[in-house]
N, C-alpha and C positions, 0 to 999 in steps of 0.2 A: 070808848072804851066801857063805861057803866052799864049803855043797855046790852052790850055783850055778855057782861059781868050776869046782867040780870035775866037773859035769854036762856045762856050756857045753865043755871043755878035750877030756872025754870022746871027745861029736862030730867037733868040730870045732877037734885044738890047735892048726890054724896059721892058724884065723883070726886076723883082725884084732879085738879087742875094744875097744880105745882109740886114737884120735889126737888128740895136742895138738899144743901148738907144739914141745913138747922131745921127743916121741917117739912111735914107733908100736908096739904092745905086742900079742901075739898072746896067745892065750886059754893055752895053753899056758906059754908065760914069765909073765904075770900071774898062776896059778895056782903055780906054782914059786915067784914073789917073794914071794907071801903067804906062801904056808909059811914061808919065813923068817924076814919079819916076824915071824909069829908064834912063830917059836920063839927069838928074838931076846927079844920081848916074855918070856916065861916065863923065859928066862935070867936075866935082870934085874928078875924082878922084880914086873911093869907092869901091875896090875888095871884101872886108868882114866885116861887119860891124853886131854890135851885137841889136838888137830889146825887149825892153822894154814895152810893148804897150796892156794896157787890150781891147781895144776896136778892135773888129772882120773887122771889114770893112776897118782901116788904116792898120789891119796885112796883108789883102787880097793881099790892093793895093803893100804894101813894098815887097810881097813873090812873086807878079808879076811882081813889078819892076825888083826885083831884079834879077828873072828868066831871062827876056828880056837884059838885062846889062851883065848877065854871073857873077855876084857880088854873094857871099857866104854871106845869111843871119843868123845868129842865134838866134831863141828866146830865151828868161829868162822870167823866173814865174811873171809877172808885178808887182806882191806885196812883191818881195824879198829883204829883209831886203838890203839896201845901202852899210853897208860893205861888208857883206855878197856879193853883187854884184860887187863893184871892187874887192876885192879877188881871185873871179872868170873871172872875165873879164882880170884879166892879165895873171892867167894860161891859157885862150887860145888866148893870144895876141888880144883882141878884143881892137882897139886905137879907134873905132867910133861906136858910141852908139845913134841909135835914140830909142826918147823917149820923151815925152810930162812930164815926171817927173823933179823935180825941185831939189831933192835932190842927188842924183848921182853925186859922187864927185868922180876922182880918176886920175890915167894917160892915161886918154883917153876924147876927145874930144864929144860934147853931140848934135847930132842935131835934133832937131824939127823937125818930121816928115812934119808937114804943110809949111815947107821951103823948100822942097823936094818940094812940089808943085807950090810954087813961085816963085820957080830958075828960073834967065831969063835966057831964052834959046831959039834960032831962031826954027820957027815952025817945019823946017827941020828933024831935029837933032828928035823933039820930032818923027816926021813920022818914020824916021827911025827903030824907037825903037816896031818893028812887030815879028822881032825873035830874038832870044838869039845869043850873037855872039860864033858861029861857031855853035854845038851842045853840049855846056858844059852849064848846070841849076846848078850848085851845092848847097846846102843845108847844114846845119849843123842840128844836132837833137838832143838836150841832153836827157838825161833818165830822169824817176821820181827820181832817187836816192831814190824810198824804201827800200832798203835793202842796202844802202852805199852810198858815196859820187856822184853825179849825173856825167856822161860820157858823150862825144858827140860824136856823131858816122857821120860820113860823108858819105852822102846821094845825087843823083843825079836825078832831075825830071825827066828826062826822062827815068830811069830806074822806079821810083816810078811810071810814070804814066804807065807803061806795063798794071798793074792788070786794069785799066779804057780804054782799050781799045775796050770793047763788051760792054761797058756803051748804054745804050739804051735811047733818053731825056724822062725826068720825070717833066717838069716844072709845074707843077701840085704839088709835093713834097713838104713839107716844114719841114726841119730838124733841129733841134736842136743842139747845138754846148750845149751840157757836158761837153765835155772835153775840155781843156785849148788848144787853138793853136800852143801851145809852146810841145806839147804831141806827140809824133807818129800818137797815134790815131787821135786826134785833128787834126791832120794834113788828115791823111787819110780820115776823114769827109769833109773838106775843098776839098778836090781832088776830093771826089767821087759828090759831090754839083755841084762843078763847070765840074764834067764831064757830066754828065745827065740836066745842064741845071734850076736847081732844084733853090729855096728860101734858103737860110741859118738864123734861126732866132738864136740871138747870145744873150742873156741877160749878162749882167754884173751886181753884182758877178755873176757867173757859181755855185752857191749852190743848193742841190734838192730842196728846197721851193723855189728859182728862176725860177727852170726849173717845177716844178708845177705850178705855174703863169704864165707861158708861156703853160702849156699845158689847161688849165684853162680857158684862154682868145680865145681859140680855132686858136690857130695861127701855130697849130704844129701839122704834120701828122706821123712822124718818128721820133725815139730815137734811138742814140745809146751812151749807157753810161755804166760803169762799175758797175759788180754786186753791190759792195758795194753802189753806188749809186741810186742805184736802191732800195733798201734797205729803204735808207732814206727816199724818192721821196714817198714811199708807206704808210710809216710809219707818215708822213709828212698828207698823204691823209687822210687815215684812223683819226687819230686826229681832222681833221677837219670837217671829212664824208664827203668830196668832192666828188661832181658827177662828176666820171672822163669819156674826151669824147673816141672815137675812134680812135686808131690807126691804120696805114697798115703797119707799120712795127717798129721792133722792135731790136737791134742790142746789143748784151754785150760782154763787152770782156776784157781782162786787168789782170781779176782776176777768178777761178774756179768759177762756177756755181752752185749752192746748186737744190737736189732736189725741195726743200719748195720752194727756191724762186723761181725757174720757175712755179710753181705751182700756186705761188701767182699771177704769173706777168701775166701769162695765164687766172685766172680768173677775173683779173683786166683790161684785153685787147684782149676779146674773138674773136675780127676777125683780130686782127695782124698777120705779121708771126712774128718770131721768131727766129734768127740767135742767132746763137755761133761763136765767130770769136778766132783763137788765133795767134796775131802777137805779135812783141815786136820791140821795136825802132831800136836792132840790127841788128835782122833779116827778119822783114819785115811780110807782111800778109803772113801765113804757108797753114792753115784751115779752114775748116768753116763747122756748121752741121746745118741743120734745123728741127730735127727731136724732139725737145723738151726735150731729152734726156742731163743729165750731161755728162759732157767729149766729148772724140772725138769719131769716127768711127775707132775699130778695123783697117778696111778693107784700111787708110788712109796712112797708116803705109808701109815703106820699106817694101818689098820681093820680092823673085823670080820671084814670080807675079806681082809684084807691082812694077817693077823698078823704076817709073819714081817718088814713095813716099819720099816725104820729110822730114817725119817724122823716126825716129826708137828708142827704148827704150833699154839702155844699162845699166843692173846695176840697175833697178829700175829708171834711171833718162830719162827724154826727150831729144835726139839729135835734132837738125836739122841740112839741109842743105837747103840754098837759092839764087835763083839768079837775086831775085830783093830786095835782101837786102842791110845791107848801103858795100860801099864801102871801109871802113876802122874806126879806132878810132882817134879823132884827137891826134895828138902829135906821127902817127906814122911814123915810121924809113921813109919805105918803101909807094912812091906812092901809092895811093888807083886805083882797074883796077875792070870793072865792070866786073861780074866773066861771063857774055854773049860773050862775044868780046875776051877770052881766050878760048882754048882746052882744058884746065883743069878742071876736074870734081868738081864742089866747096867740101872742105874739109865741114865733119860733126863736129858740135860744143856742146859742151854739154850746154843746155838752163837753168840749177840750176831750170828745175820743177821735181817734184817729182812724178812717177807715179804707178801705180797699172794697167794691165792686166786683165780682170772682165771680163769674157765670149766675149763679141763681142763690148769691151768699153775700151777706155783706160780713167782708173777714176784718178784725181788729187788728191795728197795726200799733196800738199804745195810745198814749195819751198827750197832749200837746207841750205838756212839762215834764215830758219824760223825754226830750230828743235831745241830744249828744250832739254836738257841734265840735266836730274833729278834725279842725282845721280848714274848717268852711263847708264841710262834708256832714248832711245830718243824718245820724246814725240813729234807728228804732229800734230802743231796748227787745220788745217783745218776738220781735222774727229772729231773732238772734238768740234769743233763749229758749224758744221754740225749738229751734233744730237743738243745741244741749240737751235740754232736758229727756229726750227720750236715748241717749247714749245710754251704751249697759253699763256704763261706767258710773251714772251719773243717778242720785240720787231727787237731787234738786239743782238748781241753778237759782241766780240772780243777776242778771245782765245789767248794770248801772257806769256812768261817765266819772271820770276823775279827773283834778285842775292837772294840766299839763304846760308848762311854759312856752316850749316848741307849736302846738296846737291849738292851743285853749283847753284842749280834754282830751283822753283816752278811752274807749271803751273797756274796763273793767268786770269779770266773771266772779264772781263765787261761788263752790261746786261744793256739797256736800255728800260724799262719795257713798257710792250703794256699799253697805256695808259697814261705814263710820271710816274713821280716817287712816286706825288703825289698819295697816298692813294696804291701804292704798296706794297704787302707781304713780307718782303726778307725771312722771313721761306719760305714760299710755294716756292716762286722760287729754292731755295737751294736745298729744298725737291725734284723739278721734276726734278734740275742737278741732282743730288744724282741718282735718279731710271732713267736717259736717258744714265746713263752712268755705272752704272752696274755694264756691265756683259766687263768693260777694265781693264786692270792693275793697283793697286792702284796709279803710275806715274802718268797717264795719269788724274788722279781724279784732279779738279781746288785747291788752296787749300785756294783762296783768291777771293770771289768772291764778287765786286761791284757795287751798283745801279751807274747808271749814268745818265744824260739827253741828253747824246752825247757823242762819242768819236772821238780821232782827226783821220784822213786820210792823205794819202799823196800822192797826185795825184789821187785823189778820189780811189784810193783804202785803203784798213783797211793794217792796219799795226799790224804785227804777231810777231813773234821770240821772242828770248832776249832783256828786255826794261830796261832802270834804273831805 
């Protein structure tokens, strides 16, 4: 990260690097402040620390400074419950926390980020923070915990930056930060924006309505977000009858994209190039497609004719190997190692994503953790959801399981009606759902249909599977 900042500042020092509700910061200033942070970390002897911070400018200063100092930062969700944070910080042995929150209390020391910028340090020490100590630029990234408790993956900026080697300068681009910078996808956006010397537009909170406001203000040309985020943003735009601006690049990731959503995005932003990215906190960035079709190209799968392929399908599950993935989980007994520095070929690992091969396409069916067992029948929520969301009366839908004494579980669905709750015809929506699922087995049909104004997401993703 520090090398990317150095390169961007050398090319266009006065270029705006990041715009947040708190500040507008140039690359030159961002680099200078990252070096001050690095010197302060080294002066205090901080080699690893937690970050609890919503402002993206502060996050970039801290990540850049940590990379220059060779310290390992780990971000937490900025609005995480204080008690929950204390437990998770203890689990990861974080004894130093950089945060402006006043409610964080536990067996750790809280350092305010502005204190790192005002540390009394000699100018020669600050100037020395131009490259990281050795080549080590560690980074810990926590998973979103969509399907369980968050894990923490150990990465290194020098490994992650391999995907940015061929990036060309694009100072005219302005990227919306729709992901949290504590997420792997958010880290990818930060890295990409800095590598091309573009501008990051980072509202907070990072809800779809905030992203829509940024779009309507004319401050954004490119957006990367989950399919769930895009559904909420488009629904909000329709409800407000907003005149959406043109975008040059749209990227979707983190979840499967359905045909109806891709069609809606293409209709709303006809001049945008639309990319779908397959990546994860553990495995890094694996594959992408730009053809506007759901799923991945079957040509990307490993085979005798494609020995460099990083994906394969085993018993209906997608498996992956990656040279830019994590170096290991926090708490691993063995020291993590970069696969690119060894002679061993990366191991194949299951992703938890269930897929079908349909002609020339790898089509996602959901995740292993989302399967609903209805009286012995395994139901996949995503295919059911994909049939419900295109219905005229439906703006968004979430299919999940609910416990049931007789069958173990039933299929349930929450519906955000098109046009809002007021005036929604529940009977008509039920009729449309029944017709859309008519050819599916009875166990796949929702036994609970609830109309809601919105539904809970986690990490900007739809939460499926069995819910209490």
